[in-house]
N, C-alpha and C positions, 0 to 999 in steps of 0.2 A: 504493500500500500504506500509506503514512504517513497519507493521508487516511482510509482505512478504520480504521486503528488509533486515530486521533484521535476518530473518530465513536464507536467502541466505548468508548473511555475516557470520552467525554462522556455516553454512555448510562449507564455505571455510576455516574457522579456523580449524574445525575438519579434513578437508582434509590435511591441512598443518601438523597438529600434528600426522597424521597417515602415513605421507610420509617416505619412507625408502631409497630413492635414489634421485639423483638430478633431473631427468626428472619429476617424479611425484611431487617433491617439487616445482620445477619451475612452473609447470602448476597450482598447487594449489595457489601459491603466486600471479600469474597473475590474477586468478579469484578473489582472495581477493582484490587486487588493484582495479579491475574493480568494485567490490561491494562497495568499499570505495568511489570511484569517483562518483558513482550513488547517494550516500547519503550525500556527503560532505557539500552540501548547505542546507540540511534539518534541521529544528528545531534549527536554529542558530549554526549549527555545532556540536550540542550535540550528534547527532546520530553517527557522525564520532568519536568523543571522546570515546563514549561507545564501538564502534567496536574495536578501537585501544586498549582500556583498556582490553577488553575481550581477544584480541590476546596476549597482554603482560602477563596477568594473566594465560592464558592457557599454554603458552610455559614455563613460570616460574614454574608452578606446575608440568609440565612434566619433567623438568630438575632436580627436587628435588631428583629423583632417583639416581642422580650422585653427590649429596651433601655430602653423608656419605661414609666413607671408609668401605670396608667389614671387618667383624670381623677377627682379627688376621693379619691385613695388616702389612707388614714389612716396608713400606715407604708411604709417603703422596702423592700418585699419583693414579689416576683412569684411567683405559684403557676403552675407549668408543668403543663399538662394531660397526662393519661396518654399520649395519642397523639403528643405532641411530646417527652416526657421522655427516651426512649431516644436520640433524635438530639441533644438538648441535653446529655446525658451525654457523648456522643461529642465534641461541640464542646469541652467542658471538658477532655477527656482528651488531645486531640491538639494538639501545638504548631503552630498554624497558621502561624507565622512561621519554622518550622524548615526544615531542609534536606529534600529529598525522602526521603533515607534515614531521617531522624528521623520524618517523617510516616508513612512506610510501616511503620516499626518500631512506632510508637504504634498504628497501625491494627490491626496483627496482635495486639498485646497486648490491645487493646480487644476484638477478636474472641474471644480466649481468655477474656476476662472475661465475655462474653455467656453462656458456659456456666454461670456461677454463678447465673443466674436461672432459677427454676422456677415452675410454675403457682401461683397464689395459694392459700395455706393457710387464710387467715381474712380477715375484713373489715379493710381499711385505714382509717386515719383519714380522715374525710370533708373536703371542702373547707370546709364551714361550721365544722367543729371546728378546722381549721387556722387559719381567720380568727379564731375566738374566742380561741385561744391567743395569736396575734399581737397582737390588740387588747388583751388583758389585759397582756401583757408590755410593750407600748409605753405604754399609758395609765398603768400603775402605776409602771413603772420606767424608761421611755424606753429600753428594752433594744434595740429594733430600730434606734434612732438610733445606738447605740453599735456594734452589729454591722455596720451598713451606713450609715456616715456620708455616703457619696457614691454609689457604684454600688449598684443594688438587689441585695439578697440573693435568690437563686433557690431555690425549693422544688420539687423534681421529684417528681411523683406517678407512681409506676410500678405497672402492673397485674401485678406479680410479687411472689413471695416470693424471698428471697435464701438461698443455700445455708447461710450462716453468720449473717448479721445481720438484725435486724428493722428497722433503719434505719441510715443512715450520714451522717456530716457530713464533706464534702470541704473540706479546708483548703488554701489556696494559700500559696506562699512569698511572693508579692507582697502586702504589707500593704494595698494599695489595693483588692484583690479580696476582697470578703466571702465568707464560707463559703457553700457550696452544700449544702443538706440534701436527701438522697435518702430519700423515704418509700416503704417497701415494705409489702406485706401481712405482718404479723407471723406468725411461726411459730405453728402451732396450740397448741404447748406453752408459748408465751411466758407468763410469769406476770404481766407488767406490762400495765397499761392502755395502749391504743394512743395515747391523748392524752398520757399521761405519757411514752411513748417519744419523741414528737415534742418535748415540752418539754425532755427530756434532751438531744436533739441541739441545741436552741437553747442549752443550757448549754455545749456544746463550742464553738459558734460564738462565744459571749460570751467564753469563756476565751481564745480566739485573739485576739479584738479588744482585750482589755485588757492582754494580756501580749506579744502578737506571737509568742509561742512557747509552745505548750501543754505543753512540758517544764518551764516555769517555774511554780512554785506561786503562785497569786494572793495578793495582800496579805491578811493576816489569816486565811487559810484554815487554817493550822496551829493557830492559837489557837482557832478555832472548833471544830476537831476535838478539841482537848483538853477543851473544855467538854462535848462529847457523848461523850467517852471512845471516840472512833473512831480507828483507826490504819490506815495503808496502808503496805504493804511494798514498793511499786514505784511508778515514775512513772505507769504505766498505772492503778494503783489510785487514785492521786491524781487523775488526769484524770477517771476515771469517778465518783469520789466528789464532785468539784466539780460535774460535770454533774448528778448526783443532787440536790445542794443547790440548784442554780439551778432545776431542775425543780420541786422541792417548794415553793420560794418562789413560782414562777409559779402553781402549782396552789392556792396559798393565797389567791389572788385570788377575790373573791366570784363565784360562778357556775361555778367550775371544781372545787369541792370534791368533787363526785361522782366525779371522776377521780383523786382522791388514792389512791395505792397502799396497800392494806391492810398491806403489809409494813412500813410506816413509821407511827410514832405521830404523830397530828396535833398533839400537844402541842409537837413540836419545830419545826413549820412557822413560827410567828412569829419564832423565832430566825433561821431561814434568810432570812425576809423582811427582817428588820432588816439582816442581813449584805449582802444584795443591794442594798438601798437605800444602804448605806454605800459599797459598791463603785461604784455608779453616781454617787453624789454626788462621790466622789473623782475619778472620770473627768472629769466635767464641770467640776470645780474646776480640774483641770490644763488642760483645754481653754481655759478662760477666762484662765488666767494668761499 
């Protein structure tokens, strides 16, 4: 019986690792959780430990394909294709070194989160547009070098819209892990350009990189807002305003101007560009000290 249970558990892990969309992934995870529940009290819990170890090892080995930059890469970032992005999101969501109960709890939470994703409502940013933004951000400001000084930043392209957000930036507590940007198909009613939305998420990733805590206001940002007569009434407002400022600075680079949101005056873009240059220069000056 234990051999049958183990084979069933191994089959559910294989199903998870072969999933390329949220529906199949959610179904495979549900079967895995059921298999884990069936064996959790067997052999003093050792069977459950092995099943969770096999899951962690399997998804870790699968993710290694995204550990290395392609030869000739211009910046330290990896774009994960849509068929791999749901599983990569799962990998970042689950504590692979955690206890079986922590792993199972995280898997259940992830399955609940799968319900947040809905069919695409509009066109998402293309791979070439993503690369154009990354090239501009790195070449002009060395921004990717700051966001991801060691491990590559991952950009997940998902063939879904989200129930609430048009994109998200996942921030880790560990400062050695750069942000993960999740690119969705924006809502049909979204007023901002899809390229601007992606640049905005880069702004959040940059915020975390220079402060280690996005609740901290970046150096000089209060003074910048005084100059443009802008005010924010909460920490969240500050975070979003800073990401806006960085996005506008990125879109001020030649070749990206057609994506500049009409809600903002282009006359303020050079001010944001100078501010971003100052922040980046300050970062590298501290790195050299």
